[in-house]
N, C-alpha and C positions, 0 to 999 in steps of 0.2 A: 451546378447551375442548370444542367439539362433537366434534372428531376424537378427542380423548382419551376422551370419554364413549362414543363408538362402539367404541373398542378395549376399554373396560371391559365394555360390554354383550356384546361377542363373547366375552371371557374368561368372563363369568358364564354365558352360554349354553352354551359348550363344556363347562364343568365340570358343568353340570346335565344335559346331554343325552348325554354320552359314556357308553356302556354302560348307559343308563337301564333297559332291560328285563332286564338281567342282573345288575346290582349295585345294591342289595342282592340276594342270590342267590335269594330267593323272596318271594312275597307273604305278608304277615301275614294273619291271618283277617279283620282289619278292612279291608285292601285288597281281599281277595277279595269281601268283603261289599259294599263300595262298587261294585266292578265288576259283580257279578251283579245288584245292585239297579238300577244304571244300565241294564244290559242288559234287565232286566225292564220298566223304565219305557219304554225304547225300543220294546220289542215289544208291550207291553200297556197302557202308561200307568199300571201299578200296580207296587208294590214286591213283594217275594217273599211277603208276607202277603196280597196282594190289595187293599191300600189304594190308592185312586185318587189319583194325583199328591200324595203325602203331603208335609206340611211338616215331618215328623219321621220319620226312617227307623228302623223298629223294630229292625233288626239285633241279634240276640242279646239282645233286650229291654233294650239300653242306650240306644236311641233317639238315633241320630246326627242332628245338624243336617243339612239337606238340600243345602246349596249345592254341596259337593264332588261329591255324587252326580249332581246335575243338570249340573254342568260336564263330567262324564265322558261323558254321553250322546252328544254329537255326535262325540267321538273314537272311541267304540266303534262308532258308526254308520259312520264313515269307515274305521277300521282294524281292526275286529273286536274280540272279547272276548279280550284278552291283557294281559300284564304292562305292556307299553309304553303301551298306550292308557289304562290305569288311572292310571299315574304321570305321564302327559303334562301334565294340568292343573297339577299341582304344579310341574313344571319350568318351564312357561310363566309361571305366576304368579311363580315365583322370579326369572325374568329381568325381568319387569315391576316387581318389587319393587326391583330395583337402580335402575331409572329413577326410580321414585317417590321413593326416598331422596335421589337427586341433587337433584331439584326441591324436596323438602321441606326439606332442609338450607338451600337458598338462601332459603326463606321464614323459617326459624328464625333465621338469622343475617343477615337483611336489613339490620339497623341497623349492621352491622359494615362494615369496609373491603371494597369489592367484590372486589378481587383475593384477599383472604384468604378470604372466604366461597366464592368460586368454587373455590379450591384445596381447601378443606375439603369442599365438595360432591363433588368428584371423588374425594377420598380416602375419603369415607364410602361412595360407590357402589362403589369398588374393594374396600374391606374387606368390604362385604356380598357382593360377587361371589365372594370367595374365602373367606368365613367358614365354618368347620367347622359351626357351628350352622345357618346358612342352607342350606348344601349338604345337610346331613343331612336336613333337613325339606323340601327342594325335590326330593329324588330318590326320595321314596316318598309315598304318599297320606296325608300328615298334614294333617288338617283345620285344625290350628292355624296352619299356614303360610298358608292361604287367609284365615282370619280376620284375621291380622296385616296381610296386604296390604290388605284392605278398610279396616281401621282407619287405616292410614297414608295410604291414598288419601283417606279421609274427612277426615283432618286437613289434608292438602295442599289439598283443595278448600275446606275451611273457611277457611283463611288467605286463599286467593284470593277467597273469597266475601265477605270483609270489605271488599274493593275493588269486587267485582262481585257484587251480591246474588243474582243468578240462580244462581250456583254453590253457594249454600247449599242449594238443593234437591238438587243432585247429591251434595253432602256428606252430607245426611241419608239419601239412598238407600244410600250406601256404608256409613254407620254401621249401617243396617238389615241390609245383607248381612253385616257382621261378626257381628251377633247370630245370624244363621242359618247361620254357618259353623262355629263351634266353641263348646262350652259355656262356656269360661272368659270369653269376651267378653260373656256375658250378665250377668256381674257387673262386669267391668272397663269395658265401654263406657259404661253409664249413669253410673258413678262419674266416669270421666274427662270425660264430656260435661258433667256438672254443674259441675265446676271450670272447664272450658273456657268455658262460658257466663258464669260469674262473672268470669273474667279479661278477657273481651272484650265485656262487657255494653254498653258505650257504642257500640262499632262495630256491634253487632247491632241496636241501636235505630235506627241510621241506615237499616237495611233491614228495617223492621218487617214488611212484607207477606211477604217471602221468609223471614224468620226464623220467623214464625208458621206459614207453610205448611210449612216444613221440619220444625219441631217437631211439627206435627200429623201429618205422615206418620210420623214416628218413633213417636209414641204409638199410632197406628192399627196399624202393623205389629208393634210390640213387644208389644202387649196379649195376643195369643194365647200368646206364650211365657210371660209371667208369670202368666197365668191357669192355665197348665199346672202351674206351681209350686204355686199356691194349691190346685188340685184334686188335687195329688200325682199328676200324669200326665206322661208323656213326659219332659220335661226333669228333673223332680224324681226320676224313676226312676234316671237316671244319677248324680245327685248323691247319692242315698241309698246307692249302691254304694260311693262313694269318700270321702264326707264323714267327717271326724273325729267329727262329732256322732252318727254312726251306728256308731262303733267301740266295741264293748262293752268292750274292754280299758281304755280311758280311763275310762269310766263306772264299771266294776266296781272299778278301782283306787281311784277317788275314794270310793266307798261303803265299801270295805274299810278305808281309812285313817280315815274319819269314825267308823266303828264302833270302831276302836282308840282314837281320841281320846275318844269318849264313855265307853268303859270306863275310861279313865285320868282322866276328868273334866277333860280338856284343852279348854277352850272356844276358846282361840286356835287350836289345831290344827284344830278343827272348822271354823273360819272359813277357814283356809288351804287346807283340802282340799275346800272347796265346789266343786261341779262347774263353776261359772261361772269361778272362778279357774283351775281345772285346764284347762278348755278354752281360756281366754285364753293360758295359758302354752304350750299345745300349738300354738295359732295363731302365737304369737310365735316359737317354735322353727321351725315350718314356714316362716315368712317368712324368718328369718335363714339357714336352710339354703341359700337361693338365692344367698347371698353367700359361701359357703364356697369358698376358693381351690382346694381339691382338686376340687370339682365343676366350677368354672369353667375351670381351667387345666391340670389334671393328668389326672384319671381319669373325669370325668363322673359321671352318676348310676348307680343300680343297673339301670336299663333299658338293656341293651346295644344295643338298636335305636336309641338316641338319640345315639350317639357312636361314633367309631372306636376301635379297640383302643388303649389307653394314650394316649388323647386326652381333654382336657376339652372343654367347649363352645366355648372360645375358644383362640386361640393364646397360649402363654405370653408371646410377644413383645408381646401387647396390654397386659399388666398395667401397666407403668410409664406408658405413654401414656394409658391410661384415667384413671389418677390425676392426671396432668398436665392432661388435658382437663377433668376435673371441676373442678379448681382454677381453671383459666382461665375457665370458664363461670360459676362462682360469683362471681369477681371482676368479671365484666361482666354481672351478672344483669339481666334485663328479663323482661317477660311471656312473650316467645317462648321464652327459655331456661327460664323457669319451667314452661312447658308440657312441654318435653322432660323436665325433671327430675321433674315430677309423674307423667308416664306411666311413667317408669322406676321410681319408687318404688311406684306402684300395681300394677304388673305382677305381682309375686309373690303378691298377695292371693288370687286365685282358687285358686292352688295351695296356699297356706298353710292353707286350711280343709279340705284333703283329706289322705288318708293317702299315704304313699310319697313324702315330700319329700326332697330337691329334685326337682322334676319339670319338665324344660325345655320340654315342650310346653305344659303348663298355664300356665307363666310365660313363654311365648315373646315376649310384648310387651316383655320386657327387652332383647331383641336389638338393636333400633335404637339404644337409648341407649348400649350398650356400644361399638358401632362408631362412632357419632358422637363420643362422648367420645374414643375412640382417635384419630380423624381430627383433631380439634381439637388433641390433644396432640402428635401427630407433626408436624403442619404447624408448630405453634409452636416445637417443638424444632428442626426443620430450619431455620426462619427465624433462630433464635438462633445455630445453628451456622454458617450461611453468613455471619454478620456477624463471625465470629472472624477474627483476623489469622492469616496463614499459609495459603497456598493448599493445600499438601499435607495439613496438619493437619486442616483442616475437611473437605476431600474424603475423607480417611481415615475420619473419624467418621461422615459421611453414608453412606459405603460400607459401614461395619460395620453400621449400622442396616438398610440395604436388604438386605445379604447375610444378616443374621440372619432377616429376614422370609422371604426366599426359602427358606432352609434349613427354617424352620418349616413353610412351605407344602408343600415337597417331602416332608418327614417325614409330614405329615398325609395327603397323597395316597398315599404308600406304604402307610401303615397302613390307609387306607380301601379301596384296591383290591387289596392283596396279602394282608394279614392278617385284616382284618375279615370278608370272606366265608367264610374258613375257620374262624376261631375263634368267630365269632358266628353262623354259618349256622344253628345249631340254634334260635336265638332267633327267626329269621325263618320258622319252621315249614317248614324245608327238607324235601323228600321227598314231599310230597303230589302234586306234578305227576307224579313217576315212579310213585308208587303207583297213581294212577287211570289212568295210561296202561296199566299192566299189567292192572288190573282190566277196563278197557274191551276190551282185546285178547282177554281170556279169559272174559268174563262169560257167554257162551253155554254154557260147560261146567258152570255151577253153578246150583243152585236158589236159593242164598242167598250173599250176600257181606257179611261182617261186618267193619266197620272200627272200630278202637279209638277211644275218645273221650279217651284219656289225655292227648293233646296239645291237646284242646279244639277244638270246632267243625269236625270233619272234613267234615261234610256240605256246607259252603259251598264247599269245594274240589272236591267231586264236581260240584256245580252249575256252578261256574265253568269247570273244565277240560273238562267234557263238553258245555258250552253247552246245558244242559238247557232245553227249551222252557218258559219261565216260565208260560205258560197251563196247560200240562199239570201242572207242579209245583204250582201254586196249588190245583189240584183234587185232587191225588193224594197229597200227603204226609200223614202220620198225624194231624196236628193237626185237619184237617178231617174225618177219618174216625172217629177214636176219642177225640178230645179229649185226647190225650196231650200233656202240657206239660213233662215232665221235661227239664231242660236237657241232661242227659247221655244222652238216648236219642231217636232219631229214625229213622223208617222211610220210605224212598223206593223204591217198587217192590221189587226183590229185594235192595236194599241196606239193611242195618241198621247204624246208627251208635250204638255203646254200648261200655262197657267189656267186655272179653272174659273169660269164665270158661272157661279152656282145658279143664278136666276135663269140662265139659258140652258145650261147643261142638265139641270134637274128635270127639264121638260122632255129630254130625249128618252126614247123608249129603250128598255133593255140595255142600259149602260151601267158601268161600274165606275164610280168616281173615287179616286184615291188622292186625298188632298191634305193640305196643312190645316191646322185649326183655324187660322185666320181667314180661310176661304169658305168655311162652312158656318152658316148661322147656328146659333145655339138651339134654335127650334127644330132643326133638321134631325130626322131620325137616322142614326148611323147603325150599321150592322156589325161594326167592329172598329177597334182602335189599336194602334201600335204605339207603345210608350217608349220614350227615351229611358235609359237606365236610371235616371234620377226621378222617374215617375211622371214627368211632364208628357203631354200628348204630342207625339211626333206626327202621326198620320191619323186622319179619320177616313173611314170607308163607308161609302153611301151607295146603295142600289137604287136605281130609278125605276 
């Protein structure tokens, strides 16, 4: 099995590192922000806003958890500020995740037949290694991928800590890192941990000192996060942006229907349209969205950066084996199986209370369950098939299953490497690297360079691709000088980042306008264009 695991790790590493700096075709603004803030911390010990070793990265005022940024610092120190160094932590963690799943499954199925759980452990590791969902979030700087790794590592250490109490301390530290990795785990981790303690209370009581020490560490390091929620700072800022409870559409609809009910003297209707019921139904819908077969197996969600073209989050091949696996596990239920099922069922909750469901990153903790279920299912089906009479018949059926998986994987890789960079390149904010290369080469010719804000947050790409000295930037951007806080306007030296008013801006002397096609009339003479990978115009460049 060790040799087989080595092969699986190699497959997982190859799929995560191949063309890592080139596909996806560009950095999202979140990736660029993580990279530049890591660069800033490396150079000054402060983030882009001048906060010393922050435990919450202010980035675009959505306050990112800090773990991914700090993990990126040594890679930028070694490899420089570039796409590859920003994505490298995700890829490395993705490979480690394959290993963690292998050992975690052995713990989850430890009461089963040894040969069976060894085989299922390898199958689970293989399915994670080739998983579209895991690959998608291991090849870009997705913080959810990091949070999931630490949560699974914490669970593995927890199970081993039931035998060796000292590992409970390490488990607690890993749970803490999950909290500081991604927002979703700030709801999921404490909920999951509560039930985990209930399930294994007796075993924990056998290691009282280590259990109390680990729990104390958790409380100590988690307190600043939840105090931030109470004070409506940092973490709560991001939640307020995406929470359904902050969505005026839901609240306004509830009020409107209640008013109609009151006008009709409909007391029952008033009860039904109470906002508490309305919000509960919205949460239920958001939760169930994550089990939609179209989302899981066919087309994914609306965020095209989360999946390949014409691909769901999983292989269609997975579907029957997931169902078989769940059935087998329920038939052989114990506390360890219950832990896996509990995590799977709790995982969509953080996403369910937000807008834009289903959201695979916010519900990323569903991923291990899907692949472990599939592994149990396929191993059990294979064992049944191999017991059939008729050598050629059973070999044929096994061959069909394996061949179908290979075809599914090849189709995914084709869609990911050939079609996705072209069709989805626009969603990865493609074109900023080319834009700022042109601006840098020609900036001495102009008194002012105006860059459109239509695609959102262009300034971070200027900082990233020009490797702007963080110490200079912290002292010289407009926030410190004029108090300007408009999200869609920022001034850095001769660069202005804002939406372009062509009629006025074209009259300015010695200015360079970098704009979207919608901001430039067709009659205007451009000196250059930057195209999306699909051939559409991303940016037009005009010299006044």
